[in-house]
Residue, then its C-alpha position, 0 to 999 in steps of 0.5 A: m313251209e314255203t320260201q319267200e321265192q315260192q310265195y312271190l312266184k305264187g303271188f305273181n302267177h295269181g296276179y297275172l291270171l286275175a288280170i286276165h280273168e278278173p281285172e276288176l277284182v285284181k284292181s281292187i286287191v292291188a288298191n289295198k297296199n301291203e308292201h310288207n307281204i311278199y305274196f302281195k308284191g308278186l301279185v302286184l307285179g304279175k298284174q303289171e306284167y299282164d298290163m305291159e304285155k297287153i300294151r306291147g301287143r297293141l303297139k305291135g298291132l299299130n306297127r303292122n297297121e301303119i299307113p303304107r309308104k308310097d312306093i317310089t319305085k312303083n312308077k319309076g320310068k313312067e312319064r306323067 
């Protein structure tokens, strides 16, 4: 028999993988709330973790693609 921790971990991993490969399916599963089932709690949090990682990746991409600042030292010493 599986412990609650094992059930939670299995649900978390399944939620994460479903969010990657079958996002519409996991959305419909999560819409049916079942707070009493530890596997379901893991599934929901696995999906949320994937969503947060996706957002973090987008934010990192935005940081890398920032508009370059003017380099003040570039034209230093040159007359206009």
